[in-house]
Steps between C-alpha positions, in 0.01 A plus 500: 500500500428425131471760233121513488477551877759779474306672217174461697656667805638776284166575334326480835749752646454737205122469531516584872737785440279675244148387583471418876187703597552820695297809594564825307612718787852545363363588155255746660775678690703527171185631326459775759860607483528479121162657443580805717847527353374494146228753583768732634721445193218567255385798702841653445462476127247779538776752593586517126259259339493648147884517498506126547200361309359796305513551123794738534679303781877441518434224246231666286206300375611475139852381596354248743260374239787453252715316755224258594373425145796541260826428686669182382509222758757232430493213747838351603617202290579157638792432267841658528528568123173689494356275223165475683435872488164601360505637147235757591502580869168604646421867572359658815435351842219347699509778766163639607392827660171681510703816457600384148142562401365763740668825395257772604629672815158501668453130434854423617420665838165319529674168430765584757249556774312185406826303528564651845145403616562140376840488675345605830213249465761228446700595804177496707393166348183619329394297193850358524484265200411795272708768656808278512494459122405863448788620729750285301376642169508852638855466622612361168331796329724742687814293471472422130418860403749681722797286418749778578409448869515120499725345763510208751203620707270457196630144438419404860161660466421292194620179666292557817182592316532213253495239776254684720230536234480118466528423871222497765657803668155651572396204715585668827567851633289645223170681440396198298536288812305751712217519241481118484475484882232767495295314239527180708373683816207646308399148383537361852797287399833458681791701383677315220833355601826584328574207287852353464550451127775371278503807279596723800811288549575473126515877439691566818754239386528670163584823669761330706666334206494821295658697790774235531572532128519879524747480786717239328507708185593813697776319692654332191494826303690673783773240469571631147585845644855572611385749769322213686826301508690800612245590771439848369158456342300636789700821519373588157150494651561643842699804360273562199296822495244334270411235760625563850382765748813708473305819568502408870797622701496199735512256203792693347672490833486121507645480141778739585587302820520180297715669239739631770549152642606274216497177701143566611398597146635174365333298773157654454507506115633147466265373771196651332608361165546150648169523685321593172658220300441233771139611538412505132693184403416305811130601528370285211643187664493565873140639522356156437649353816290551817797616714620764252171630361417767760861625539537554126155658467577743785841580350335563163243735658779693673694503171209657306428740787862621466455536126190707557674730744846531349413489132160667503331203334217496759217357294722240335619383843141507637374276215798265534413460869143421400628233269720365773195444716419209277765301701282531815225248559145610580537434869799730525319771303202477730734521801661818362157645423374421855817648652452826301136508604593450866768769476243738359244403768271322251341162548529224242219526243364153473265585220790617280725213602273198510518195716643240270820314567814681395610248236857595554752473219819328591761730360 
């Protein structure tokens, strides 16, 4: 094989990987999960809304305004001697939030309820192109204003919404789809088929690549910690009142039993540490092989389920599982959806699902 043929095969493989047409069933399931999760998250802001985003919040308005407009921002230099540093570093940041500008308590509450309505519309797939962008902007408005509460869940929220708002995630299992079918019936036309499109594959692939990068970064950063090499890292989570459910007697009984049996403690702690490292470091490479894709995805779902239960990071784990669904092809997602419907005694809704070919993505 000559060089040109090899390059052509390479480009053809990349093109098929990113742009082979597929239906948006996977993206629609992610939209439903992410939309409902974000609605729940933003609903919880209401428990102390003004303490987070009000003018006298934990970071009061004047302090926040100073931080975002006057703080020096010096980008990292490329030269070791620092000779390329800027003489006059820029001030402020490009962060945006509606709550930077809306400071009246009544208006803040009105904006909050409008955001919740938009979040719910996005989850249900109503005016999805608009509500997807609006939900992303709304989430950034909370995150950028209430920076004292920013953590990994908010990062995953931003990632999911960024990809979803560009994707055709409202093409199936949505009110937009039901309304389109209803308009067609009124006009005496057949129900429009679900189209397999390249953009559905492209944005699903971007989610997959981003997830793999997250896992690789998490795994390599753990290798820098001595507790992961010693096998004691997980004990710091399992026996931590800030995270684990130590208020339950049964849970404390398990911890005490492990502590009373050193050999078992070493086996469990070391085993969990090895499992975590193998999963996070192996996932970005093994998930692309057909034989290892589903085992690694299932292990990752179980891993995040454990994090949600044992560390109390339930919404973070839920959103990570939603992002994990990007590694399932549309046919597999439809199969899961049909299984859930059958388990609940519901028939498959053909108007919501469509009759087009699955356009499976080879993962």
